[in-house]
C-alpha positions, -999 to 999 in steps of 0.1 A, spaced: -304 559 713 -334 569 732 -337 564 768 -364 538 782 -383 560 800 -385 581 762 -394 543 747 -422 539 773 -437 573 772 -437 569 734 -457 535 737 -479 551 763 -488 580 739 -500 555 713 -527 540 733 -553 564 743 -544 580 779 -579 569 794 -564 532 791 -534 545 815 -557 564 839 -541 597 829 -566 625 825 -564 649 793 -570 683 800 -579 711 775 -558 745 778 -583 771 788 -564 800 780 -530 808 764 -507 838 762 -474 845 744 -462 807 744 -456 808 781 -488 814 802 -515 784 800 -546 781 822 -556 746 827 -579 731 848 -584 768 862 -546 769 875 -517 791 857 -489 773 846 -457 791 832 -435 775 806 -398 773 822 -387 786 784 -416 787 758 -440 760 747 -441 775 711 -474 770 691 -491 760 722 -528 774 721 -563 775 737 -581 742 731 -548 719 728 -551 690 747 -526 682 773 -518 654 797 -493 654 827 -465 630 822 -446 645 857 -463 666 884 -499 667 896 -525 691 882 -530 719 907 -505 706 935 -472 711 921 -442 732 921 -429 719 885 -445 699 858 -440 682 823 -468 685 800 -474 665 766 -494 682 743 -515 655 724 -524 677 695 -488 692 687 -469 659 702 -447 677 721 -436 683 756 -429 715 777 -416 719 813 -439 744 834 -438 762 867 -470 757 886 -485 790 900 
């Protein structure tokens, strides 16, 4: 059974991010499914974010862009999430 958090996140993602005040960011550069430049900051996957590429749109569902140690990103184009370290 899905957790309440998963259900809420799923419902939130069905509505445009702007309705909730979430900002969508474009991946500016991607390397080896593990390093991403988003809004000028480098993020490193805790494992791998397979298939994530330059131009994909992401939102931060946990953590704050540019001011975090770790974050969870949701790729709006691939409909997947990935945990990253903020560098």
